[in-house]
C-alpha positions in Angstrom: 19.8 -18.2 4.4 17.8 -15.7 6.6 14.6 -14.2 5.2 14.6 -10.6 4.0 12.7 -8.4 6.4 9.4 -7.0 5.1 9.0 -3.3 4.4 6.0 -2.6 6.6 5.4 1.2 6.8 2.1 3.0 7.0 0.6 4.7 3.9 2.4 2.5 1.3 0.7 0.6 -1.4 1.2 -3.2 -0.9 0.4 -6.0 -3.4 -0.2 -9.0 -1.2 -0.3 -12.6 -2.5 -1.5 -15.4 -0.2 -1.2 -19.1 -1.2 -2.4 -22.3 0.2 0.2 -24.6 1.7 1.7 -26.8 -1.0 -0.6 -24.8 -3.3 -3.6 -26.6 -2.0 -7.1 -25.0 -2.3 -8.0 -22.6 0.5 -11.7 -22.4 -0.3 -13.8 -25.6 -0.5 -17.1 -23.8 -1.4 -18.8 -20.4 -1.5 -19.5 -20.4 2.2 -15.7 -20.4 2.8 -15.4 -17.5 0.4 -18.2 -15.6 2.2 -16.4 -16.2 5.6 -13.1 -14.9 4.2 -14.7 -11.8 2.6 -16.7 -11.0 5.7 -13.6 -11.1 7.9 -11.6 -9.2 5.3 -14.2 -6.4 5.1 -14.6 -6.1 8.8 -10.8 -5.7 9.2 -10.6 -3.1 6.4 -13.2 -1.0 8.3 -11.9 -1.5 11.8 -8.3 -0.9 10.9 -9.0 1.9 8.4 -7.0 0.1 5.7 -7.6 1.1 2.1 -8.4 -1.7 -0.4 -8.2 -1.0 -4.1 -8.4 -4.5 -5.5 -8.9 -8.1 -4.4 -9.6 -11.5 -6.0 -10.2 -14.9 -4.5 -9.0 -17.8 -6.6 -9.1 -21.5 -5.6 -5.7 -21.8 -4.0 -4.5 -18.2 -3.6 -5.7 -14.6 -3.0 -4.5 -11.2 -4.4 -5.0 -8.0 -2.3 -4.0 -4.5 -3.1 -3.9 -2.6 0.2 -2.7 0.7 1.7 -2.5 0.2 5.5 -2.9 3.5 7.4 -3.2 2.8 11.1 -2.4 -0.9 11.4 0.8 -2.6 10.3 0.3 -4.9 7.3 1.7 -7.8 9.3 -0.8 -7.4 12.1 -3.7 -7.0 9.6 -2.7 -10.2 7.7 -2.1 -12.2 10.9 -5.6 -11.4 12.1 -7.1 -12.1 8.7 -5.3 -15.4 8.0 -5.3 -16.9 11.5 -9.0 -16.2 12.0 -10.0 -17.6 8.7 -7.7 -20.7 9.1 -9.3 -21.5 12.5 -12.8 -21.2 11.0 -11.9 -23.3 7.9 -10.4 -26.1 10.0 -13.3 -26.2 12.4 -15.8 -26.2 9.5 -14.0 -29.0 7.6 -12.8 -31.1 10.5 -9.1 -30.6 9.7 -6.0 -29.5 11.6 -2.7 -28.0 10.7 -1.5 -25.1 8.5 -3.8 -23.8 5.7 -1.5 -21.2 4.2 2.1 -21.0 3.2 4.1 -19.8 6.2 5.0 -16.5 4.5 2.6 -14.5 2.3 4.3 -12.3 -0.3 4.0 -8.6 -0.1 5.4 -6.1 -2.6 5.6 -2.4 -1.9 4.5 -0.5 -5.0 5.1 3.1 -6.2 1.5 4.3 -6.1 1.1 6.7 -9.0 2.6 4.6 -11.9 1.3 1.2 -10.6 -2.0 1.6 -8.7 -4.3 1.3 -11.8 -2.0 -1.3 -13.5 -2.3 -3.5 -10.4 -6.0 -3.0 -10.1 -6.4 -4.3 -13.6 -3.9 -7.1 -13.2 -5.6 -8.4 -10.0 -9.1 -8.1 -11.3 -8.3 -10.0 -14.5 -7.0 -13.0 -12.5 -10.3 -14.9 -12.6 -10.4 -14.5 -16.4 -6.8 -15.7 -16.8 -7.4 -18.6 -14.5 -10.5 -19.7 -16.5 -12.9 -19.2 -13.7 -14.9 -16.9 -16.0 -14.9 -16.8 -19.8 -15.9 -13.2 -20.7 -15.8 -9.7 -19.4 -19.6 -9.9 -18.7 -19.0 -13.0 -16.5 -16.2 -11.2 -14.8 -18.5 -8.4 -13.8 -20.7 -10.9 -12.0 -17.9 -12.9 -10.4 -18.7 -12.4 -6.8 -15.3 -13.0 -5.4 -13.4 -10.0 -6.8 -13.4 -6.3 -6.3 -14.1 -5.8 -10.1 -17.8 -6.6 -9.5 -17.9 -4.0 -6.7 -16.4 -1.4 -9.0 -18.9 -2.2 -11.7 -21.8 -1.9 -9.2 -22.6 -5.6 -9.2 -21.6 -6.1 -5.6 -20.6 -4.3 -2.3 -17.7 -4.6 0.0 -17.4 -2.2 3.0 -13.9 -0.9 3.1 -13.2 -1.1 -0.6 -12.0 2.3 -2.0 -14.2 2.3 -5.0 -14.4 6.1 -5.2 -10.7 6.5 -5.3 -10.3 4.1 -8.2 -13.3 5.2 -10.2 -12.5 8.8 -9.6 -9.4 8.4 -11.8 -11.6 7.6 -14.8 -14.2 10.4 -14.4 -16.2 12.6 -12.1 -19.4 10.5 -12.2 -20.1 6.8 -12.1 -21.9 7.1 -15.5 -18.7 8.0 -17.2 -16.1 6.4 -14.9 -17.4 2.9 -15.0 -17.4 2.4 -18.8 -13.9 3.9 -18.9 -12.7 1.7 -16.1 -14.2 -1.4 -17.8 -12.5 -0.6 -21.1 -9.2 -0.1 -19.3 -9.5 -3.5 -17.7 -10.5 -5.2 -21.0 -7.5 -3.6 -22.7 -5.3 -5.6 -20.3 -6.4 -9.0 -21.5 -4.0 -8.8 -24.5 -1.1 -8.0 -22.1 -1.0 -11.6 -20.8 0.1 -12.6 -17.3 2.2 -9.4 -16.7 5.0 -11.0 -14.8 6.6 -7.6 -14.5 4.0 -6.7 -11.9 5.0 -9.5 -9.6 8.2 -7.7 -8.4 11.4 -7.0 -10.2 13.8 -9.3 -8.3 17.5 -8.8 -8.8 20.2 -7.5 -6.4 20.7 -4.1 -4.8 22.8 -2.3 -7.4 23.1 1.3 -8.5 24.8 3.1 -11.4 27.9 5.1 -10.5 30.2 7.3 -12.5 32.8 4.5 -12.4 30.3 1.8 -13.4 27.8 3.5 -15.7 26.4 0.3 -17.0 25.5 -1.0 -13.6 21.8 -1.8 -13.1 19.4 0.6 -11.4 18.9 0.1 -7.7 16.4 -2.8 -7.4 14.9 -4.7 -4.5 12.7 -7.9 -4.8 10.3 -6.4 -2.1 9.6 -3.3 -4.2 7.9 -2.4 -7.5 9.1 1.0 -8.6 11.9 3.0 -10.1 15.5 3.1 -8.7 14.8 6.5 -7.1 11.7 5.2 -5.4 13.6 2.2 -4.1 16.3 4.4 -2.7 13.9 6.7 -1.0 11.9 3.8 0.4 15.0 2.1 1.8 16.1 5.3 3.4 12.6 5.7 4.9 12.7 2.0 6.1 16.0 2.8 7.9 14.4 5.8 9.6 11.5 3.6 10.7 14.0 2.1 13.2 13.7 5.4 15.0 9.9 5.0 15.4 8.7 6.5 18.6 12.1 7.8 19.6 11.8 11.4 18.2 8.9 13.4 19.8 6.8 15.3 17.3 7.6 18.6 19.0 11.3 17.9 18.4 10.7 17.3 14.7 8.7 20.5 14.5 11.3 22.5 16.4 14.1 21.1 14.2 12.3 22.1 10.9 11.4 25.5 12.3 15.0 26.2 13.2 16.3 25.0 9.8 13.8 27.2 7.9 14.0 30.1 10.3 10.3 30.0 11.2 8.4 30.2 14.5 6.0 27.6 15.8 3.2 30.2 15.3 4.0 30.6 11.7 4.0 26.9 11.0 0.7 26.3 12.7 -1.0 29.3 11.2 -3.3 29.3 8.2 -0.9 31.2 6.0 -0.1 29.8 2.5 3.4 31.4 2.3 5.6 29.0 0.4 8.3 28.8 3.0 5.7 27.8 5.6 4.1 25.2 3.3 7.6 23.7 2.7 8.1 23.5 6.5 4.8 21.7 7.0 5.7 19.2 4.2 9.0 18.4 5.8 7.4 18.0 9.2 4.7 15.7 7.8 7.1 13.5 6.0 9.6 13.2 8.8 6.8 12.6 11.3 5.4 9.7 9.2 8.7 8.0 8.8 9.4 8.4 12.5 6.2 6.5 13.3 3.8 9.3 14.3 0.1 9.0 13.4 -1.3 11.3 10.7 -4.2 12.3 13.0 -1.7 13.5 15.7 0.3 15.5 13.1 -2.8 17.0 11.7 -4.0 18.1 15.2 -0.6 19.6 16.0 -0.3 21.6 12.8 -4.0 22.6 12.5 -4.5 20.9 9.1 -6.7 18.0 7.9 -5.7 14.4 7.8 -5.8 14.4 4.0 -3.6 17.6 4.1 -1.0 15.7 6.1 -0.9 12.9 3.5 -0.5 15.4 0.6 2.1 17.4 2.5 4.1 14.3 3.3 4.3 13.3 -0.4 5.7 16.8 -1.1 8.1 16.4 1.8 9.4 13.1 0.5 10.4 14.9 -2.8 11.9 17.8 -0.8 14.0 15.9 1.8 17.0 15.3 -0.5 17.5 19.1 -0.5 17.9 19.1 3.3 20.4 16.3 4.1 21.6 18.1 7.2 18.0 18.2 8.5 17.8 14.4 8.6 21.3 14.2 10.1 20.3 16.7 12.8 17.2 14.6 13.7 19.1 11.3 13.5 21.8 12.8 15.8 19.2 13.4 18.5 18.5 9.7 18.9 22.0 8.4 18.3 
């Protein structure tokens, strides 16, 4: 049976699980772990990939990433291939080190980001590598120590995580620690490993049918539906020029190019920018290019695209019009 294609789209939260081949250990000692973490950190910085959580265990690794400029597949290939070569040379071995296919689950960010940070960072405690929360804070091979100020990792988005618990480290760190500790009683949290199931959706004729699910996705049925629609649009990547996207949206909302690129905050113009940013993202355009064309910041593009994702169902003919230009 053929493998299901990954959903590898920029700016999506991805929970990645890497296991050793036949569940064998992938770290023989702390020098191996240092080599892996060094390579991981360098790649986070050079590819501008956001990392919110990570943990190294004996025979597998958990990562919580948001790739921005580099596809997840490319990032992971560079990370795992480079580490495997180093590991084999160091230990005089040959052959595969990792399972052929790492697991990646696309996650709906708002409801799941902090839950996954907690789940991933509690892994050393659940695995018995540490016994207490105090030991977990000093466990060098996890992003939890970095968040608690006991370690550093260039590329880890500590500010974005701690910022959800308070405005200063003095208040956010204790709150974050308490949040993680509360998760101990929740057990292994198999619900965070992906829902599984078939692609099904309720209809008026079959009201008891399950919500739309996909084993590659952790999120609500609405999120899965929007994501799969976006994944289909990714097939158009590079085929629709940015100026054509802008022109189509301007025509639909009866706006001029000057209005859309102005600094005005008129709602209709803001809506147009949101639609442009969302469609540009799913068509494979870089955020920096969209920002430059619209005269807004990179973070502004990200926020606008999120709004555009919510708005796009109101403009089905706009998507059809854009799709028609590349059919």
